[in-house]
N, C-alpha and C positions, 0 to 999 in steps of 0.2 A: 872136756872145757877144763883146763886147769888153771891154777892160780895165775901164773904167767900169763896166760891169754886175758884173764878178767884185768889183770893190771896194765896190759896193753891197751886194751878198750876204754878202761878208766882214764889212762894216760892221755889218750887222743881225745876223748870228749871233753876232758879239763882243759888241754891246750885249746879246742874250739871255744869254751866257753869263756876263757879268759882273752881270747883274741876278739870275741864279740864286746865284752865287756871295755876291752880298750878303746875300741873306736866309738863306743857308745860313749864313754868320758871324753874322747877328743871333740865328738860332735857337740856335746855338751857344752865344753869350753868354747869352742868356736862359737855357738849361738849366743853364749851369755856375754861374750866379748862384743859380737856383732849388735846385740840389744843395746849395749852400753852399760850393764850392770857391774862389769869388773873391768878392768883394764890390765891384763896379765903381764904386759910389758914392764910395768910400773914394778910388780913383783919380780921380775926378772933382774932389774936393776938392783935390787938390793944386795946382793952379793958384791956389785961393782962400787956401790956408794954405801960403804960401811963405817960411818963415822958417828960420833956423839951427837954433833952438830946438825946431822941430815934432817931433812924434812922428812915427816912420816909419810906412809904411803896413803894412808887413808886420815882424814882429819876427824872422824866422828870418833868420840870415845866409845868403848865397849859398851856401857850402860844404854848409849842412844841406838847401836846397830841391834841390842837384844831387843828393843821395845819395836823397832821397825819390823824385825823378824817375827815377832809374835803377831803383829797386825792381821 
């Protein structure tokens, strides 16, 4: 078993691992949007509505978000 064979196995298993992580992240985003925790469509519109007078995506200041996360 040479180094090229080990690299092939490592590449294969790393690809499988990254695909599993990608699907896990997609499911996480879908579930959090269904629960109403976040609305990711608002974040998607940031690039389209990029002006200084635009309303913020979230109304909470960062200090309040930090306090709620630590509860």
